[in-house]
C-alpha positions in Angstrom: 0.0 0.0 0.0 1.5 3.3 -1.1 1.5 6.6 0.8 -1.0 9.2 -0.3 1.9 11.5 -1.0 4.0 9.0 -3.0 2.2 9.3 -6.3 2.3 13.1 -6.4 5.9 13.1 -5.3 6.9 10.7 -8.1 4.8 12.5 -10.6 6.5 15.8 -9.8 9.9 14.0 -9.8 9.5 13.1 -13.4 8.7 16.7 -14.2 11.5 18.2 -12.1 14.2 15.9 -13.5 13.6 17.2 -17.1 15.8 20.3 -16.9 18.5 18.3 -15.2 18.3 15.7 -17.9 18.5 18.1 -20.8 21.5 20.0 -19.4 23.3 16.8 -18.3 22.9 15.1 -21.7 24.3 18.2 -23.4 27.1 18.4 -20.9 27.9 14.7 -21.6 28.8 15.5 -25.2 31.3 18.2 -24.2 32.7 15.9 -21.5 33.2 13.1 -23.9 35.0 15.6 -26.2 37.5 16.3 -23.5 36.0 19.6 -22.1 34.7 20.5 -18.7 31.7 22.6 -19.6 30.7 24.6 -16.5 28.6 27.0 -18.6 25.5 24.8 -18.4 23.9 27.0 -15.8 24.3 30.2 -17.9 23.1 28.5 -21.1 20.0 27.3 -19.3 19.2 30.7 -18.0 19.6 32.3 -21.4 17.2 29.7 -22.8 14.7 30.3 -20.0 14.7 34.0 -20.5 14.5 34.3 -24.3 12.0 31.4 -24.8 9.4 32.9 -22.5 10.0 36.4 -23.9 9.7 35.4 -27.5 6.7 33.2 -26.8 4.9 36.1 -25.1 5.8 38.5 -27.9 4.9 36.2 -30.8 2.0 34.4 -29.1 3.4 31.2 -30.7 4.8 28.5 -28.4 6.8 26.7 -31.0 8.3 29.9 -32.4 9.1 31.2 -28.9 10.7 27.9 -27.9 12.7 27.7 -31.1 14.0 31.3 -30.7 14.8 30.7 -27.1 16.9 27.6 -28.0 18.6 29.5 -30.8 19.6 32.2 -28.2 21.2 29.6 -26.0 23.0 28.0 -29.0 24.3 31.5 -30.0 25.7 32.1 -26.6 27.2 28.5 -26.7 28.8 29.4 -30.1 30.4 32.5 -28.7 31.6 30.5 -25.6 33.0 27.8 -27.9 34.6 30.2 -30.3 36.4 32.1 -27.5 37.5 28.9 -25.8 38.6 26.9 -28.8 39.7 29.4 -31.4 40.9 32.3 -29.3 42.5 29.8 -26.9 40.9 31.2 -23.8 40.8 29.0 -20.7 37.5 27.1 -21.0 36.9 27.1 -17.2 37.3 30.9 -17.1 35.1 31.3 -20.2 32.5 29.0 -18.8 32.5 31.0 -15.5 32.1 34.2 -17.4 29.1 32.8 -19.3 27.5 31.9 -15.9 28.1 35.4 -14.7 27.0 37.1 -17.9 23.6 35.3 -18.1 22.0 36.6 -14.9 23.4 40.1 -15.5 22.2 40.2 -19.1 18.7 38.9 -18.4 18.3 41.3 -15.5 19.4 44.3 -17.6 17.2 43.3 -20.6 14.2 42.6 -18.3 14.6 46.1 -16.8 15.0 47.8 -20.2 12.0 46.0 -21.8 9.6 45.7 -18.9 11.0 48.2 -16.3 11.2 45.4 -13.8 14.1 43.6 -12.2 11.9 41.1 -10.4 9.4 38.5 -11.4 7.9 39.1 -14.9 4.6 37.3 -15.4 3.0 37.0 -18.8 -0.8 36.7 -19.1 -2.4 34.6 -21.8 0.9 33.0 -22.8 0.5 29.7 -24.7 0.8 26.8 -22.3 3.0 23.7 -22.7 0.8 20.9 -24.0 0.2 18.1 -21.6 0.0 14.6 -23.0 -1.8 11.5 -21.9 -0.1 8.3 -22.9 -2.7 5.9 -24.3 -0.7 2.7 -23.7 -0.6 3.2 -19.9 -3.9 4.9 -19.5 -5.5 1.9 -17.9 -2.6 1.1 -15.5 -3.4 3.2 -12.4 0.0 3.7 -10.8 2.0 4.1 -14.0 -0.6 6.4 -15.5 -0.6 8.7 -12.5 3.2 8.9 -12.5 4.3 8.8 -16.2 1.3 10.3 -18.0 -0.1 13.9 -18.1 3.3 15.7 -18.4 4.1 18.4 -20.9 5.7 17.4 -24.2 9.2 18.6 -23.1 9.2 15.8 -20.5 8.8 13.2 -23.1 11.1 15.0 -25.5 13.8 14.7 -22.8 13.4 10.9 -22.8 13.7 10.8 -26.6 16.8 13.0 -26.3 18.5 10.5 -24.0 17.7 7.7 -26.5 19.0 9.8 -29.5 22.1 10.8 -27.5 22.9 7.1 -26.7 22.5 6.2 -30.4 24.7 9.1 -31.6 27.4 8.5 -29.1 27.7 4.8 -29.4 26.4 3.9 -32.9 27.5 6.7 -35.3 30.8 7.9 -36.8 30.3 11.2 -35.1 30.0 9.5 -31.7 33.2 7.6 -32.3 35.1 10.7 -33.3 33.6 12.5 -30.3 34.9 9.9 -27.8 38.2 9.7 -29.6 38.7 13.4 -29.4 38.3 13.3 -25.7 40.7 10.4 -25.4 43.4 11.4 -27.9 43.0 14.5 -30.1 46.2 13.8 -32.0 44.9 10.5 -33.2 41.9 12.3 -34.7 44.3 14.8 -36.4 46.2 11.9 -37.9 43.0 10.9 -39.8 42.7 14.4 -41.3 40.0 15.4 -38.9 39.8 18.6 -36.8 39.3 18.0 -33.1 38.2 21.7 -32.5 35.3 21.3 -34.9 34.1 18.2 -33.1 34.5 20.0 -29.8 32.6 23.0 -31.1 29.8 20.8 -32.3 29.6 19.3 -28.8 29.4 22.7 -27.2 26.6 23.7 -29.7 24.7 20.5 -28.8 25.0 21.5 -25.1 23.6 24.9 -26.0 20.7 23.2 -27.7 19.8 20.9 -24.8 20.4 23.6 -22.2 18.0 25.8 -24.2 15.4 23.1 -23.9 16.0 22.7 -20.2 15.8 26.4 -19.5 12.7 26.8 -21.7 11.0 24.1 -19.6 11.5 26.1 -16.4 10.1 29.4 -17.7 7.4 28.3 -20.1 5.9 25.9 -17.4 5.4 28.9 -15.1 4.5 31.4 -17.8 7.0 33.8 -16.1 10.6 34.7 -15.7 12.2 34.8 -12.3 15.7 36.2 -11.8 18.2 33.3 -11.3 15.4 30.9 -12.3 17.8 28.0 -12.9 19.0 28.2 -9.2 22.0 25.9 -9.6 20.4 23.3 -11.8 23.2 23.6 -14.4 25.7 22.8 -11.7 23.7 19.8 -10.5 23.5 18.6 -14.1 27.3 18.7 -14.2 27.5 16.6 -11.1 24.9 14.2 -12.6 27.3 13.5 -15.5 30.0 12.2 -13.2 27.7 10.3 -10.9 26.1 8.7 -14.0 29.6 7.5 -15.0 29.4 9.6 -18.2 26.7 7.4 -19.6 23.1 8.3 -20.7 21.4 5.7 -18.5 23.6 6.7 -15.5 22.7 10.3 -16.1 19.0 9.4 -16.1 19.4 7.7 -12.7 21.4 10.5 -11.2 18.9 13.1 -12.5 16.0 11.1 -11.0 17.7 11.0 -7.6 18.3 14.7 -7.5 14.8 15.4 -8.7 13.3 13.1 -6.1 15.2 14.9 -3.4 13.8 18.3 -4.6 10.3 16.9 -5.0 10.3 15.4 -1.5 11.6 18.7 -0.1 8.8 20.6 -1.7 6.2 18.4 0.0 7.9 18.3 3.3 7.6 22.1 3.6 3.9 21.8 4.2 3.9 18.9 6.8 6.9 19.8 9.1 8.1 22.5 11.3 11.6 22.3 10.0 12.7 25.8 8.7 11.9 26.2 5.0 15.4 27.4 4.2 16.9 24.2 5.5 14.4 22.1 3.5 15.1 24.1 0.3 18.8 23.5 0.7 18.3 19.7 0.9 18.8 19.0 -2.9 22.1 21.0 -2.8 23.3 19.1 0.3 22.5 15.8 -1.4 24.4 17.0 -4.5 27.4 17.9 -2.3 27.3 14.6 -0.4 26.9 12.6 -3.7 29.9 14.4 -5.2 32.0 13.7 -2.0 30.9 10.0 -2.1 31.8 9.7 -5.8 35.2 11.2 -5.2 35.9 8.8 -2.3 34.8 5.9 -4.5 37.0 7.0 -7.3 40.0 7.4 -5.0 39.7 3.8 -3.5 38.9 2.4 -7.0 42.1 3.9 -8.3 44.1 2.4 -5.4 42.9 -1.2 -6.2 
């Protein structure tokens, strides 16, 4: 017999994990190409801001989503060009991207709307929620897996496509080879920087989707809306052993922690600030545990 809270918690977990999943899958491509991409947070925030802005201005969800994603890809292109072709330190460039995103979105929000706080849009097109016919008659699965917006299911499809691209295509082979030995790639007449730039653009695309999910779901933009999700996605890559399935599991665990913390706020006297910090504490503990495991594994 399940708790009356378990089904809503799990249903929300599936929804909450979507931005983590999008960002982490994009970060996986850059990681396999031999680059630590810490710009996931900034790219998500750019996608979140411009997708809801363009959707509100155009009144078209698909167009707004597309333009929001392209905005994130454009910033990723600039980030990649500076890092790979101008030879800037990719860590510093990624950090600069993360610092630029909140400042840029705040300035633009003030210039356009005269507001540095929450910007809510009335009558904005909503994300379409989908009922899965196959599991409609299965009570528990239907309550947990069905009724989400289309971006949730798109994230599952993205994981499958990523796995196929990484392990079953020439590009995936070259991507992994670039991360392992760029000189070997050059010996075949290929250009590692182009492969790495492609990986960064892929991360911009998926981060745009993840950020769009956050803002379009609310029909509003909140300063610092991503709230560290890009960093958690980066952790999920390592906890997931740099594999798509592992990333799904890690993202689910982080999302479950956040979902539980959201419900616990209403049924306990524990300070809300402490509860809201729980997902980040779990992330920190998970990273420490992963580092310890890697250390003892290396000694064996």
